[in-house]
VOVOPA-478900 format. One record per residue: residue number from 1; residue in one letter; x, y negated, z of N, C-alpha, C in turn. Coordinates in steps of 0.02 Angstrom, whole numbers, always signed. Each point is the difference from the previous one (the first is absolute). Last residue first. Example, Ala and Ser with C-alpha at 12.3 -4.5 7.8 and 13.67 -1.06 7.14 Angstrom:
2
{seq 2&type S&nxx +642&nyy +112&nzz +354&caxx +42&cayy -59&cazz +3&cxx -39&cyy -55&czz +37};
{seq 1&type A&nxx +15&nyy +286&nzz -4&caxx -45&cayy -59&cazz +0&cxx +45&cyy -60&czz +0};
// end
This chain:
154
{seq 154&type A&nxx -270&nyy +1616&nzz +3087&caxx -9&cayy -60&cazz +49&cxx -3&cyy +23&czz +79};
{seq 153&type A&nxx +99&nyy +124&nzz -237&caxx -57&cayy +5&cazz +48&cxx -7&cyy -52&czz +52};
{seq 152&type A&nxx +82&nyy +3&nzz -275&caxx +13&cayy +4&cazz +60&cxx -27&cyy +12&czz +75};
{seq 151&type A&nxx -40&nyy +110&nzz -249&caxx -18&cayy -69&cazz +16&cxx +27&cyy +7&czz +86};
{seq 150&type G&nxx -12&nyy +178&nzz -161&caxx +50&cayy -29&cazz -1&cxx +6&cyy -66&czz +32};
{seq 149&type T&nxx -246&nyy +89&nzz -67&caxx +61&cayy +16&cazz +19&cxx +62&cyy -9&czz -24};
{seq 148&type L&nxx -263&nyy -58&nzz +78&caxx +62&cayy -28&cazz -51&cxx +63&cyy +50&czz +33};
{seq 147&type Q&nxx -275&nyy +22&nzz +9&caxx +60&cayy +7&cazz +37&cxx +35&cyy -14&czz -63};
{seq 146&type S&nxx -237&nyy -93&nzz -25&caxx +44&cayy +48&cazz -6&cxx +49&cyy -1&czz +38};
{seq 145&type T&nxx -205&nyy -143&nzz -24&caxx +23&cayy +48&cazz +75&cxx +70&cyy +46&czz -25};
{seq 144&type C&nxx -114&nyy -205&nzz -148&caxx -15&cayy +101&cazz -5&cxx +8&cyy +41&czz +70};
{seq 143&type N&nxx +59&nyy -235&nzz +1&caxx -62&cayy +8&cazz -41&cxx -24&cyy +67&czz -18};
{seq 142&type P&nxx +177&nyy -67&nzz +154&caxx -47&cayy -34&cazz +32&cxx -44&cyy +20&czz -66};
{seq 141&type C&nxx +211&nyy +155&nzz +36&caxx -26&cayy -54&cazz -35&cxx -68&cyy -9&czz +20};
{seq 140&type R&nxx +205&nyy +75&nzz +125&caxx -42&cayy +31&cazz -22&cxx -43&cyy -52&czz -47};
{seq 139&type T&nxx +219&nyy -47&nzz +97&caxx +4&cayy +104&cazz +4&cxx -79&cyy +7&czz -27};
{seq 138&type A&nxx +133&nyy -264&nzz -27&caxx -37&cayy +46&cazz +4&cxx +16&cyy +81&czz -11};
{seq 137&type A&nxx +136&nyy -225&nzz -42&caxx +4&cayy +63&cazz +86&cxx -58&cyy +38&czz -6};
{seq 136&type L&nxx -1&nyy -170&nzz -174&caxx +54&cayy +49&cazz +4&cxx +3&cyy +63&czz +50};
{seq 135&type P&nxx -236&nyy -122&nzz -75&caxx +65&cayy -11&cazz +43&cxx +63&cyy +58&czz -13};
{seq 134&type I&nxx -207&nyy -11&nzz -185&caxx +1&cayy +24&cazz +56&cxx +75&cyy -29&czz +22};
{seq 133&type E&nxx -184&nyy -4&nzz -235&caxx +63&cayy -27&cazz +43&cxx -6&cyy +19&czz +78};
{seq 132&type M&nxx -106&nyy +161&nzz -167&caxx -19&cayy -57&cazz +20&cxx +65&cyy -13&czz +37};
{seq 131&type A&nxx -33&nyy +226&nzz -121&caxx +19&cayy -62&cazz -32&cxx +1&cyy -85&czz +26};
{seq 130&type C&nxx -71&nyy +237&nzz +76&caxx -58&cayy -35&cazz -30&cxx +46&cyy -61&czz -39};
{seq 129&type F&nxx +136&nyy +179&nzz +73&caxx -64&cayy +40&cazz -8&cxx -62&cyy -53&czz -19};
{seq 128&type P&nxx +242&nyy -60&nzz +62&caxx -3&cayy +50&cazz -54&cxx -60&cyy +37&czz -19};
{seq 127&type C&nxx +44&nyy -268&nzz +85&caxx -13&cayy +61&cazz +20&cxx -9&cyy +54&czz -42};
{seq 126&type S&nxx +171&nyy -208&nzz -1&caxx -69&cayy +29&cazz -21&cxx -14&cyy +52&czz +12};
{seq 125&type K&nxx +135&nyy -207&nzz +124&caxx +6&cayy +51&cazz -40&cxx -75&cyy +25&czz -39};
{seq 124&type T&nxx +128&nyy -242&nzz +155&caxx -47&cayy +61&cazz -22&cxx +20&cyy +40&czz -51};
{seq 123&type K&nxx +128&nyy -187&nzz +61&caxx -33&cayy +20&cazz +70&cxx -53&cyy +36&czz -19};
{seq 122&type L&nxx +241&nyy -98&nzz -129&caxx -84&cayy +46&cazz -4&cxx -7&cyy +12&czz +50};
{seq 121&type V&nxx +151&nyy -213&nzz -62&caxx -9&cayy +74&cazz +20&cxx -70&cyy +38&czz +2};
{seq 120&type P&nxx +124&nyy -147&nzz -200&caxx -48&cayy -5&cazz +56&cxx +12&cyy +58&czz +35};
{seq 119&type P&nxx +219&nyy -85&nzz -128&caxx -67&cayy +19&cazz -32&cxx -63&cyy -2&czz +76};
{seq 118&type T&nxx +186&nyy -189&nzz -67&caxx -19&cayy +55&cazz +39&cxx -62&cyy +22&czz -23};
{seq 117&type D&nxx +140&nyy -207&nzz -114&caxx -56&cayy +36&cazz -3&cxx +14&cyy +66&czz +41};
{seq 116&type H&nxx +156&nyy -169&nzz -78&caxx -16&cayy +1&cazz +76&cxx -66&cyy +31&czz +26};
{seq 115&type A&nxx +111&nyy -17&nzz -213&caxx +43&cayy +44&cazz +51&cxx -31&cyy +0&czz +49};
{seq 114&type H&nxx -97&nyy -122&nzz -178&caxx -23&cayy +81&cazz +8&cxx +50&cyy +51&czz +47};
{seq 113&type V&nxx +6&nyy -232&nzz -57&caxx -41&cayy +5&cazz +42&cxx -2&cyy +51&czz +3};
{seq 112&type F&nxx +181&nyy -36&nzz -95&caxx +16&cayy -21&cazz +60&cxx -61&cyy +10&czz +27};
{seq 111&type K&nxx -8&nyy +55&nzz -223&caxx +50&cayy +40&cazz +38&cxx +3&cyy -15&czz +71};
{seq 110&type N&nxx -91&nyy -140&nzz -157&caxx -40&cayy +66&cazz -4&cxx +29&cyy +51&czz +58};
{seq 109&type V&nxx +116&nyy -194&nzz -69&caxx -45&cayy -49&cazz +55&cxx -50&cyy +65&czz +7};
{seq 108&type S&nxx +167&nyy +52&nzz -164&caxx +20&cayy -7&cazz +78&cxx -71&cyy -23&czz +43};
{seq 107&type R&nxx -66&nyy +29&nzz -235&caxx +31&cayy +43&cazz +31&cxx +29&cyy +24&czz +67};
{seq 106&type V&nxx -40&nyy -213&nzz -97&caxx -70&cayy +40&cazz +16&cxx +15&cyy +51&czz +28};
{seq 105&type I&nxx +183&nyy -121&nzz -85&caxx -27&cayy -23&cazz +49&cxx -70&cyy +38&czz +25};
{seq 104&type L&nxx +97&nyy +67&nzz -204&caxx +59&cayy +12&cazz +50&cxx -17&cyy -45&czz +88};
{seq 103&type F&nxx -128&nyy -42&nzz -215&caxx -15&cayy +72&cazz +23&cxx +39&cyy +22&czz +74};
{seq 102&type A&nxx +36&nyy -214&nzz -108&caxx -57&cayy +10&cazz +31&cxx -22&cyy +66&czz +15};
{seq 101&type C&nxx +187&nyy -29&nzz -102&caxx +44&cayy -28&cazz +46&cxx -97&cyy -11&czz +51};
{seq 100&type F&nxx +3&nyy +83&nzz -227&caxx +27&cayy +38&cazz +28&cxx +9&cyy -16&czz +72};
{seq 99&type G&nxx -118&nyy -161&nzz -131&caxx -31&cayy +60&cazz -1&cxx +43&cyy +46&czz +66};
{seq 98&type I&nxx +125&nyy -172&nzz -70&caxx -47&cayy +0&cazz +12&cxx -43&cyy +37&czz +35};
{seq 97&type I&nxx +131&nyy +36&nzz -177&caxx +55&cayy -11&cazz +74&cxx -43&cyy -1&czz +45};
{seq 96&type L&nxx -114&nyy -1&nzz -222&caxx +35&cayy +67&cazz +26&cxx +37&cyy -3&czz +64};
{seq 95&type F&nxx -63&nyy -206&nzz -115&caxx -51&cayy +36&cazz +48&cxx +9&cyy +68&czz +7};
{seq 94&type S&nxx +159&nyy -124&nzz -108&caxx -11&cayy -24&cazz +72&cxx -43&cyy +30&czz +17};
{seq 93&type V&nxx +58&nyy +71&nzz -201&caxx +37&cayy +9&cazz +48&cxx -12&cyy -10&czz +75};
{seq 92&type V&nxx -109&nyy -89&nzz -156&caxx -26&cayy +91&cazz -11&cxx +39&cyy +7&czz +48};
{seq 91&type N&nxx +36&nyy -215&nzz -73&caxx -49&cayy +6&cazz +43&cxx -40&cyy +79&czz +8};
{seq 90&type N&nxx +178&nyy -39&nzz -142&caxx +52&cayy -8&cazz +56&cxx -78&cyy -23&czz +56};
{seq 89&type V&nxx -54&nyy +41&nzz -223&caxx +48&cayy +54&cazz +23&cxx +42&cyy -1&czz +70};
{seq 88&type F&nxx -145&nyy -169&nzz -105&caxx -33&cayy +54&cazz -18&cxx +50&cyy +60&czz +61};
{seq 87&type V&nxx +104&nyy -178&nzz -92&caxx -31&cayy -28&cazz +48&cxx -41&cyy +68&czz +39};
{seq 86&type G&nxx +83&nyy +47&nzz -226&caxx +48&cayy -15&cazz +63&cxx -13&cyy -19&czz +66};
{seq 85&type Y&nxx -138&nyy -17&nzz -193&caxx -5&cayy +65&cazz +47&cxx +61&cyy +12&czz +38};
{seq 84&type N&nxx -144&nyy -204&nzz -117&caxx +79&cayy +13&cazz +34&cxx -19&cyy +61&czz +30};
{seq 83&type L&nxx -96&nyy -152&nzz -233&caxx -20&cayy +78&cazz +49&cxx +59&cyy +16&czz +37};
{seq 82&type T&nxx -80&nyy -252&nzz -122&caxx +46&cayy +38&cazz -16&cxx -15&cyy +72&czz +62};
{seq 81&type T&nxx -36&nyy -230&nzz -154&caxx -42&cayy +31&cazz +50&cxx +37&cyy +73&czz -16};
{seq 80&type A&nxx +95&nyy -276&nzz -25&caxx -15&cayy +80&cazz -35&cxx -56&cyy +44&czz +74};
{seq 79&type G&nxx +104&nyy -236&nzz +1&caxx -63&cayy +0&cazz +2&cxx -29&cyy +72&czz -43};
{seq 78&type A&nxx +223&nyy -103&nzz +85&caxx -12&cayy -12&cazz -55&cxx -78&cyy +20&czz -22};
{seq 77&type A&nxx +93&nyy +24&nzz +217&caxx -2&cayy -65&cazz -34&cxx -26&cyy -25&czz -59};
{seq 76&type K&nxx -6&nyy +232&nzz +74&caxx -55&cayy -18&cazz +23&cxx +16&cyy -75&czz -19};
{seq 75&type A&nxx +173&nyy +116&nzz -64&caxx -45&cayy +30&cazz -44&cxx -76&cyy -38&czz +11};
{seq 74&type A&nxx +209&nyy -21&nzz +145&caxx +1&cayy -26&cazz -73&cxx -63&cyy -5&czz -38};
{seq 73&type A&nxx +23&nyy +124&nzz +200&caxx -13&cayy -69&cazz +4&cxx +18&cyy -27&czz -46};
{seq 72&type V&nxx +33&nyy +231&nzz -3&caxx -71&cayy -27&cazz -12&cxx -13&cyy -66&czz +29};
{seq 71&type S&nxx +216&nyy +37&nzz -134&caxx -27&cayy +38&cazz +48&cxx -80&cyy -16&czz +0};
{seq 70&type A&nxx +148&nyy -49&nzz -187&caxx +38&cayy +26&cazz +60&cxx -11&cyy +40&czz +48};
{seq 69&type Y&nxx -131&nyy +13&nzz -252&caxx +8&cayy -54&cazz +50&cxx +42&cyy +9&czz +71};
{seq 68&type P&nxx -26&nyy -8&nzz -318&caxx -12&cayy +45&cazz +76&cxx +42&cyy -54&czz +68};
{seq 67&type G&nxx -192&nyy -84&nzz -134&caxx +43&cayy +38&cazz +13&cxx +79&cyy +16&czz -30};
{seq 66&type A&nxx -159&nyy -240&nzz -16&caxx -4&cayy +70&cazz -19&cxx +64&cyy +42&czz +37};
{seq 65&type A&nxx -125&nyy -226&nzz +88&caxx +60&cayy +47&cazz -25&cxx -22&cyy +43&czz -28};
{seq 64&type A&nxx -158&nyy -155&nzz +63&caxx +64&cayy -20&cazz +13&cxx +42&cyy +5&czz -34};
{seq 63&type V&nxx -215&nyy +120&nzz +15&caxx +21&cayy -67&cazz -55&cxx +39&cyy -42&czz +24};
{seq 62&type G&nxx +12&nyy +283&nzz +53&caxx -11&cayy -48&cazz +25&cxx -12&cyy -72&czz -60};
{seq 61&type D&nxx -40&nyy +272&nzz -37&caxx +61&cayy -46&cazz +18&cxx -33&cyy -86&czz +15};
{seq 60&type K&nxx -115&nyy +251&nzz +62&caxx +3&cayy -40&cazz -57&cxx +54&cyy -54&czz +12};
{seq 59&type L&nxx +17&nyy +218&nzz +97&caxx -69&cayy +5&cazz -37&cxx -7&cyy -30&czz -27};
{seq 58&type V&nxx +238&nyy +81&nzz +111&caxx -40&cayy -74&cazz -12&cxx -58&cyy +28&czz -46};
{seq 57&type V&nxx +120&nyy +140&nzz +217&caxx -5&cayy +7&cazz -57&cxx -52&cyy -67&czz -48};
{seq 56&type F&nxx +192&nyy +46&nzz +221&caxx -68&cayy +7&cazz -37&cxx +3&cyy +4&czz -64};
{seq 55&type K&nxx +172&nyy -4&nzz +234&caxx -35&cayy +30&cazz -60&cxx -55&cyy -19&czz -13};
{seq 54&type N&nxx +134&nyy -55&nzz +181&caxx +1&cayy -63&cazz -40&cxx -10&cyy +57&czz -63};
{seq 53&type S&nxx +15&nyy +114&nzz +195&caxx -61&cayy -89&cazz +32&cxx +14&cyy -22&czz -67};
{seq 52&type F&nxx +131&nyy +187&nzz +3&caxx -51&cayy +16&cazz +10&cxx -47&cyy -89&czz +4};
{seq 51&type D&nxx +243&nyy +65&nzz -75&caxx -33&cayy -28&cazz +49&cxx -93&cyy -14&czz -23};
{seq 50&type I&nxx +242&nyy +165&nzz -71&caxx -45&cayy -56&cazz -14&cxx -34&cyy -14&czz +63};
{seq 49&type G&nxx +182&nyy +117&nzz -67&caxx +22&cayy -81&cazz +24&cxx -99&cyy +5&czz -13};
{seq 48&type G&nxx +69&nyy +212&nzz -29&caxx +33&cayy -39&cazz -42&cxx +11&cyy -66&czz +0};
{seq 47&type T&nxx -111&nyy +169&nzz +137&caxx -18&cayy -6&cazz -57&cxx +25&cyy -25&czz -60};
{seq 46&type A&nxx +78&nyy +16&nzz +239&caxx +1&cayy +56&cazz -34&cxx -35&cyy +5&czz -76};
{seq 45&type L&nxx +16&nyy -197&nzz +125&caxx +64&cayy +20&cazz -8&cxx -4&cyy +71&czz -40};
{seq 44&type G&nxx -208&nyy -86&nzz +98&caxx +22&cayy -43&cazz -78&cxx +77&cyy +46&czz -16};
{seq 43&type I&nxx -78&nyy +53&nzz +210&caxx -39&cayy +55&cazz -54&cxx +40&cyy -48&czz -75};
{seq 42&type P&nxx +75&nyy -94&nzz +210&caxx +33&cayy +57&cazz -44&cxx -44&cyy +62&czz -35};
{seq 41&type P&nxx -98&nyy -235&nzz +39&caxx +77&cayy +17&cazz -15&cxx +22&cyy +49&czz -10};
{seq 40&type M&nxx -205&nyy +1&nzz +119&caxx -22&cayy +25&cazz -76&cxx +78&cyy -39&czz -42};
{seq 39&type I&nxx -44&nyy +11&nzz +258&caxx +8&cayy +62&cazz -50&cxx -9&cyy -7&czz -57};
{seq 38&type V&nxx +53&nyy -186&nzz +130&caxx +35&cayy +64&cazz +14&cxx +1&cyy +52&czz -22};
{seq 37&type D&nxx -128&nyy -205&nzz -36&caxx +62&cayy -40&cazz +25&cxx +77&cyy +72&czz +13};
{seq 36&type D&nxx -279&nyy +12&nzz -59&caxx +69&cayy -43&cazz -47&cxx +42&cyy -3&czz +12};
{seq 35&type V&nxx -120&nyy +130&nzz +166&caxx -1&cayy +44&cazz -91&cxx +45&cyy -65&czz -33};
{seq 34&type L&nxx -11&nyy -74&nzz +222&caxx +21&cayy +71&cazz -4&cxx +8&cyy +27&czz -79};
{seq 33&type S&nxx -126&nyy -186&nzz +59&caxx +65&cayy -18&cazz -1&cxx +48&cyy +49&czz -13};
{seq 32&type K&nxx -205&nyy +32&nzz +29&caxx -2&cayy -30&cazz -81&cxx +50&cyy -14&czz -17};
{seq 31&type V&nxx -67&nyy +67&nzz +236&caxx +21&cayy +64&cazz -61&cxx -2&cyy -20&czz -64};
{seq 30&type V&nxx -5&nyy -167&nzz +170&caxx +52&cayy +44&cazz +10&cxx +5&cyy +61&czz -58};
{seq 29&type A&nxx -200&nyy -128&nzz +7&caxx +70&cayy -51&cazz -15&cxx +79&cyy +46&czz -6};
{seq 28&type G&nxx -206&nyy +82&nzz +75&caxx -25&cayy +2&cazz -68&cxx +65&cyy -26&czz -7};
{seq 27&type F&nxx -42&nyy +24&nzz +236&caxx +28&cayy +31&cazz -34&cxx +10&cyy +5&czz -68};
{seq 26&type A&nxx -106&nyy -182&nzz +104&caxx +80&cayy -4&cazz +5&cxx +26&cyy +57&czz -38};
{seq 25&type I&nxx -221&nyy -8&nzz -2&caxx +39&cayy -50&cazz -63&cxx +64&cyy +0&czz +12};
{seq 24&type G&nxx -124&nyy +111&nzz +172&caxx -9&cayy +37&cazz -62&cxx +31&cyy -36&czz -76};
{seq 23&type I&nxx -8&nyy -82&nzz +218&caxx +45&cayy +52&cazz +29&cxx +10&cyy +44&czz -86};
{seq 22&type I&nxx -180&nyy -163&nzz +35&caxx +53&cayy -33&cazz -3&cxx +61&cyy +59&czz +2};
{seq 21&type V&nxx -219&nyy +73&nzz +12&caxx +4&cayy -27&cazz -56&cxx +84&cyy -37&czz -5};
{seq 20&type G&nxx -57&nyy +101&nzz +198&caxx +6&cayy +38&cazz -43&cxx +5&cyy -11&czz -76};
{seq 19&type I&nxx -68&nyy -163&nzz +178&caxx +65&cayy +28&cazz +8&cxx +1&cyy +61&czz -67};
{seq 18&type A&nxx -203&nyy -42&nzz +36&caxx +44&cayy -79&cazz -45&cxx +77&cyy +22&czz +13};
{seq 17&type L&nxx -155&nyy +170&nzz +76&caxx -3&cayy -18&cazz -53&cxx +34&cyy -68&czz -50};
{seq 16&type D&nxx -22&nyy +29&nzz +235&caxx +31&cayy +54&cazz -15&cxx +11&cyy +4&czz -77};
{seq 15&type I&nxx -129&nyy -162&nzz +109&caxx +50&cayy -9&cazz -14&cxx +40&cyy +24&czz -15};
{seq 14&type V&nxx -221&nyy +73&nzz +9&caxx +22&cayy -60&cazz -73&cxx +67&cyy -30&czz +6};
{seq 13&type N&nxx -78&nyy +171&nzz +159&caxx -7&cayy +11&cazz -41&cxx +39&cyy -35&czz -70};
{seq 12&type G&nxx -61&nyy -78&nzz +234&caxx +75&cayy +47&cazz -2&cxx +9&cyy +23&czz -57};
{seq 11&type R&nxx -158&nyy -225&nzz +35&caxx -4&cayy +68&cazz +16&cxx +72&cyy +59&czz -32};
{seq 10&type L&nxx -54&nyy -253&nzz -29&caxx +39&cayy +15&cazz +50&cxx -3&cyy +77&czz +20};
{seq 9&type I&nxx -136&nyy -116&nzz -173&caxx +87&cayy +3&cazz +6&cxx +44&cyy +14&czz +39};
{seq 8&type F&nxx -236&nyy +1&nzz +14&caxx +21&cayy +39&cazz -59&cxx +67&cyy +16&czz +12};
{seq 7&type A&nxx -87&nyy -168&nzz +134&caxx -11&cayy +59&cazz +18&cxx +30&cyy +43&czz -45};
{seq 6&type K&nxx -34&nyy -216&nzz -66&caxx +58&cayy +22&cazz +62&cxx +10&cyy +72&czz +22};
{seq 5&type F&nxx -164&nyy -78&nzz -139&caxx +45&cayy +11&cazz -49&cxx +62&cyy +8&czz +42};
{seq 4&type D&nxx -190&nyy -49&nzz +114&caxx -15&cayy +74&cazz -18&cxx +62&cyy +25&czz -37};
{seq 3&type K&nxx -37&nyy -215&nzz +62&caxx +23&cayy +41&cazz +68&cxx -12&cyy +74&czz -24};
{seq 2&type L&nxx -45&nyy -187&nzz -169&caxx +63&cayy +9&cazz +27&cxx +22&cyy +57&czz +58};
{seq 1&type M&nxx -227&nyy -45&nzz -49&caxx +46&cayy +30&cazz -55&cxx +69&cyy +11&czz +14};
// end
């Protein structure tokens, strides 16, 4: 059983998947920092100094202290039930950025892969009389024996 597990783990696609997950986690951290530290502060300034990560609605006051609460952390510490819509906005922006980056990566990979595709070289043509495939250089169809006009004489 250990030998089979080792063979499974050392297969190329499992290792590729593991590397993809690791890179994805690191990329997610970079995007989260981009959203939280670069994109949302200017949006907050444009909307009058709003910090989206700290926007919430109290659904039920906490047992330790009644509201108003200065932050989500203070509400959680008091045991309040909150609806954290600001965190949701940050996560939606993060999702859109990650989705756009994934789209750009897939698009560039597709362009790279399809840029090296060469059109197939035609080696046959259709006989205008019987519609069978014949060699390009043929002057007479081997199927219906029709004389092909415009073909190069051999």
